[in-house]
N, C-alpha and C positions, 0 to 999 in steps of 0.2 A: 597507529590503528588504521585499517583500511575500512571502507563503506562499501557495502554490496546491497543489492536490492533484488527482491524476486517476489511478485505478486500472485495471486490466485492459485494457492497450493490446493485449494479445494479437498481438504482431508476429510475422511468419514470413518475413523477407527472403530466407533460403536455401531454403526450401521452401514456397512460399507456400500459405496455408490460408484460402479466402475464409470470412468470418465471416458473411455474410448467410444462410448455411443456418440460423443461429441466429434469424432474425428480420429483419424490414424495417428494425428499428433501426439494423442494421449496415451498411446499404447505404452505399457510399462509403468504407468503411474499407479500408486504414489511412489513405488521404489526408486523411480528416475529422479524424483524432487529429492528425497534423502541422499542419495548417491552423489547427485550434482552438488548440493549443499557441501557435503564431506570432502568432495574431491578440490575444492577451491577455497573454503573458508578455515580460517585458523582461530584458535581459541582468543586471541586478542582483537578479532574483527568485529565489526558491528554490522547487522543484517536488517534491511528495512524490509517489512513484510505488508505491502499496502493492500489488504484486503481480501475477501473471499478465502478465508483461513480455513474454515470449517462448514460441513453442510449440516452440522448439528442444528437441532432447533432449541435446545436448552443448554445452559452453561455447562452443567453437570455431564451432559454428554460431550461436549467440545473439550473438557479437559484432558481426555487422553491424546487428542490432537496437539493442544498445546504443549504437553508434557513432551510429546514426541520432538516437537520443534525445539523446545528448551534443552533437550539432551543433546542436540547437535552443536558442533562446535561454535564459539562466539557468542556474543549478546544479540538481542534482537529488539526491535521496536514494531509494534502491531498497530494497525489501522483497521477500522470497520470498513467491510466492503458491503454491496448490495445484498449479498447472500449470508451475510453472518448474523442470521436471525437469533442466534444464541447469545449475542452480545448484550450484557445487561448494562446498568448504570456502570460509570467509570469507577467510580469507589469501590463497588462490589467486585468489578473485575480485577482492579488492582490488588484487591485483599487475597486473591487466590493465585495471582501469577506465580509462577515458579521464579526461582532465583535466575537473575540475568535476563528476564524478559520484562519489557516495558509496553505501556499502551498509550496513545494519545487520542484525544477525541476533538475537543475546542480548547486545548492547551498545547504545552510544548514540553519537551524533555532534554536536559543535556545528558550527554555521555561523553565524558572527556572534554574535549575541545569542539564536538559536534553538538549542535543545537537542531533538534528534529522538531518541524512543525507540520500540520496539515489537517485535511478533514477528508472525507469521503468524496464529496462532490457529487454531481447528478448530471443528467443529461442537459448539456447546455442548450441554451435557447437557439433556435434555428436548426437544430439537428432533426434529420427525418424522423417522423412519427411522434415528435414532441407535442405536449398540449399544455393547458394551463395548470393542470395538476404538477406536471413536470417543472414548470416555471416556478411554482411555489416552494417546491422542494430545493430548487437549485438557489433560490434567494436564502433560504435557511442555510444551505450550505456555504455560501457565500459569506454570511455573518459569521458563521463557525470558523471559517477560515481568517477573517479579519481577527476574531479573538484569539486564535492560535498564533498569528504572527505577533499581536501585541503581547502575548505571553511569552515568545521566543524572544522579543526585544529585552523583556525585563530580566532574562537571564545572563544578561550582560554579553560581552564580545565573544564571538566564537564563529564556527564555520556553520552557516545556516543551510540545512537541507530541508526541502519541502517534499512531502508525499501526499499523494491523492491516490483514491481508487479510479475514479472516472478520470478520462482524458479532460484537460481543461479547455478542450475547444471541441467543436463539432468535426465530422470527417473531411469537411472542405476546408478547414483551417480558418474559418471566420473569426473575427476578434471576439473576445468575451470578456467579461467583466473579472471573472476569476483568472483568466491570463494576465489582465492588466495589473490585477492586485499582486500576484506573484511577480511580476516584471518589476513592479516598483519596489518590492521587497529586496529583488536583487540576490537571491540565494546561489550559493556556490553549485547547489544541484536540485533538480526536480525530477521524481519519478512517478510513474503512474501505470496502471494496468487495465484490467476490465474486460478488455476487447479480446475476443478468441477466433480462431480460425482465419478465414480469408475476408473477413470485414475490414474495411480501410480504417486506418490510424493516421491521423495528422500529428507529426511530432514538431512542435513549435521551435523556432530559434530565438532564444534569448541571451543577449550579449553577456558573454563571460559566465554563463551557467550551463552545465552539464544537463542535458535534458534526455531521459532514456524512457523509453517504453518497455516495461518489465514484466509483461504477463507470462507466467511460467511457461506456457506451451511455445510461445514466440522465442523464449529463451533456451529452448530444449531442455529446460529443467535445471539448468546450471546458473545460480545466482551471477547477476551482472555486476562487475566491479565499476562502482560510480566514483569514488575518490580513493586513488591509491595511497 
């Protein structure tokens, strides 16, 4: 089983929202997203989708987008992004997920030998424009990551992969408690997205860990191979 990742599909089946207003890199979306997935993913592969999955505001309106992803080759693990307003309680979401599709929030899931943990994350302290409100949300997300990594440890030995929606550091690459927590966990891979266009992204180096920035537009809508 190979592991791929692609964040930020920003689908909108029920109420189409063209994404090319955010730049030329989004031209051909969402068809490019589906074509890119089909081009590289096989039925026995796993694809991580760390956030900003659908523009829907309600779960029932997001279901066609989830079904469209589930119909693609392979299995998938979803994570909530800051624009996934439709995301309900984890129990309610899991009750309606299509076969082969999984979701995590403050826990972890095992798919074969791969254990997937993670949380949405938030604006890292010290990032431009951050304030006390962002600090509070970041602290909550840090706690959720701790819970997720603890849940992953209880699943026994396996290949740990961590996914976030937000980057684990600010654009300058300053140290962060979230990055420290991930480094201590020593995952085989770390993936994140969220940032689009020409905005700067710092991709940290963690010993023996594959670290990839996987926003869909940055990947030209083709899932990145994380673990062959």
